[in-house]
N, C-alpha and C positions, 0 to 999 in steps of 0.2 A: 608525569611519566612519560615523556618526547618518544617516537617514532625514531629509530636512528639506521634504520636500511631498511630495504626494500622486502627482507626476508619477513617484515614485522606486516606485511600488507594484509589488510584481512577485514572482515565486519566487526561494528561495535552495536551493539544490540542495545537500545536505549529504553529508559521508562521513563518517557517522556511529562512532564508534570503540565498542569493548566496553565496558561497565560502566555508559554512561551512559542513560539513559530516555530515549522522546521529548520527555519532557517538559523533562529537563534539556537538552535541547538547542535545546527554544521558548525556555528560560529564558535563555539566551547568546544567540541571536537577537537577545530586546527589548532587551537591554543594549547590541549592538552597532548595531542599527539605531533605538534609540533609541524605540521606542512598544511599545506594550502589545495593539495590535495584530496580534498573528503567533499560526500555528498550522500543526498539521501536517496534511499528506493520507496518512495511515495509519501504525500506530503499527509501530515495531520494538522488540522486547522489548530489555532490556536486556544481554544475552548477544551479540543480533545486531551485527554491523555493515553497512555499506553505505547506500544511497541512501536520503536522508528529505527528500522536497519540503516545505518549509516556504514557507506564505507572509506575505507581509510587506504591511501595508495594505489596501486593495480588495482583495489578492489574495487575502484570507481567504475571501471569499465565493465564489473559484473550486473552496476545496479538496476540499468535498462530492462535486464533480464530477468533479473529477480524481482521487478518490480512487478511483472505480468502474472505473479504467482498469487491463489489464493487467501483471500483475507476474511477475520474474525471479530467482531466487534459485540461489545454490551451496552445499549442504547436505550435512554429515556426519553420517549416522544410525548408531548404534551399536546392533546385535543383541544378543541377547544378554540385555539389560538393559530395563526398564521405569520409567519415573519420574512420581510423583504430576504432573509439569510438564508432560512431555515432551520436557527438555529436560537438559543435563547441573546444571542449577541446584536441581533437583527432588533428592526424597530415592526413590533405589533401593527400589520396592516387588515386583519378583519377576524372575523370567528361567528362560531357560532357554539349554542350551550351543548356539552358533553356528558352530561348528566345520565340520558339515557340508555348512553352506550354500554354492554353487554361484554365481557371477554369472548364469547364464542361470536360473535357480531365484529370483533375487532379482528382475530386471528381469521374469519370468512375473507375481509377487505386485504389485508395482509397476504393471506395465500393467494390472491389475485395478481397480486405482485412480486411473486415467485416465480421462477425459472429464467429463460431465456426472456428478458422484457426490453424493451424499446423507451428509455429512461431519459429524459429533457435535463441535464444538468442543472444547478443554480446558476443564476444569472451572476451571482457575486461567487467567482469561482476564479482559480489561475488559467482556466480555458485562452487560448489567445483567438483573438476576433481581429481579422485584417493587421497583425503584429501586435496588436494590447489586449493585455489581461483581461478579461471581461469584467473581472471586480474594479480595474480602474475605470472603466466605462461607466459601471452601476453607477459608483461614486460620485463621476460627474454627473447625472442625470440623464445616460446614454445607454441603460439595458439594455442589454444585445440581444435577438431573439436567438436563442442556442439551440441547433436540430438535436433530433431527439438520437441517441445512442445504443448500440445493443452491447448490452451488460447480461449477466447471470448472479443470481439471487437464490442459491442452490438450499437457503434456509433464511427464513423472515418468521420467528416463533416468538409469538408475545407470553413470557413469561408469568406476567404478575400486572394486575389494573388497580389504581389508587383513586379514592376520589376525592377531589378538594373543589369544592364548592359546584361550579359548573364547569370547571374546567374536570380533567382525568388525567392520568399518567399512568401509562403504558411501557413496562419494561418488555426488553426483547433481545433477542438475540439474533444476529446476523451474520452467514457467513457469505460472500459473495468475492466477484473476480474482479481484478483488478481495474480503475474505470468507473466502480458504481461510487456514487455518492451517497449516504447514510441521511444526509440534511433532504436530499431530493423523495427518498422514501418514506420520513416522515411528514415533507410535505403531499406527496400521494397520498400517503392514507388517510392523513385528515382532511383531503379533498374528495377521498371517496366515499369518507362517513358523511360529508357535509357538514364537518364541525371546521375546520384549517385543523393546521400539526407540525409541530416544530420541534427539533431537538434539547434538551436541556442536559444532559448529560450523555457524552458518546466517549468511551474505551476503547482501542484497539487490542485485541489480545493475542492474536494471532496474525504473523505475516509468513505464509510458506511454510517452512520448517521452525520459525521461530517462535517461540509464545513467550507469556511474561514468565515465566522463569525462568528462562533466558535473560531476562533484560536487567541493565541496570542502573541506578539512580544518577543524574548528573553527580552529584555529592560522592558516590560509588567509584564512577570515574573518575573522579579529581584524585582520590586517595590510590586509587589502582585501576590504570587503564586494561581492558579486559578485551582483547581483541582476538576472533575468532580467525584465526591463519586461513590463508587465502584456499590454499588447495583443501583444507576441510570445509571453508564454505561452499565452493564448488562441487564438492562429493556430497555435503549435504542438498544441495538444491537441482544437482542435476543427473542425467546417467553418467555414469563412469567409462571411459573409453579409457584401455590399457593398451599403450604402445608399444614397441621395440623400439630400442636405442636408435635403430635406422629410421623408423619413423619418424619419431620424436623429432630428429635433427633434420630431418627433412619438413617436415610442418612448420616447424620454429624457423625455417628458411622460404618459408611461401610456397611447399611445393604442394600440387593437390596430391592427395591421397586418396585410395579406395575406401570407402570403411566396411569392415566386416564384424562379423560376430554380433552380439547383441548390439553393437555399437547399431547398426545398420537399421534403416528402415523404420527409426521411430520419429515421432515429432517433435519440434523445439529443440535446447541448444546442449548438447553434448558434450561434456569435460573431460578433455584429452588429456589424460598424465603420462610421462616421461616414466623408465621404468625405477624410477627412484624415486616416485610419488611428486612429482614435480609438475603443478598445473602447466601446461604447454600452452592451452587454448581450449575456447570454445568454439564447438564446429557444428553444423545443422549437417543433415543428408540431402543432397543436392543429384537426385537420380543415381545415388550409392555413390559419388563423390562427396568429401569431406568439404564443406565451404567456410573457413573461418570467417566467427561471427567477430571474436577479439585475440588476438597472440599476445601470451603474458612473457614467452621467454624469446627474447630476439637471438 
């Protein structure tokens, strides 16, 4: 069911299956929506499943801001082996018996990886190094030394463990900021325990406001393309600023407005709506003035 007009710009919440890249999913939605103006808010590795937020039409301008929202995952970490990718798709590099580990001991190591931490991204990642993706350099045998980056892990909870010979599988719930690599958490947990570790399962259960209950499979979307309208998507994700007709007209033509009321003084984007509920722009407060981040109504 292709999209016909800009009024149907919005978000598509996909339940990504294993085996597809995020770009594969974008390509499918482009065909279903009948437009090339499609992008995603935060990559999921091919092995991973779960919530992938896709923007269609004008909603692609929301994606960079939506990508900054908190994310939640279910993961299984295999302790006793490390891989070059940090997940089960990589080559095993090393390992040590994990049979002596206990759940309290694993949780204590996970607690040390909780909070505001400095995380070194996996060498096999989409991070750009001198204009090239790190994973391409790694595949050429030139794996880059990536610097650590600040991320926030607000929850890293071990929910169950299962012994498998000298290996041990630990199930975990992770809540973290944008830019956090759960593969790197698995790697670092294994290193802290002295056994090595890598992911064998990863499911993203929430991106910001949207969880698995809102997600649809590609087969379901092929039958009926469900789109969260642009204005509703912005209202779900950002504080709302209700404009008068005069303010809406001025902002849509590039005028600088003084922010007032509940919209003023906050951190992060604010969604500015016209009197009829139309999304006019995303703005941020700069010294009491509205600085447009993206304008949706020319």
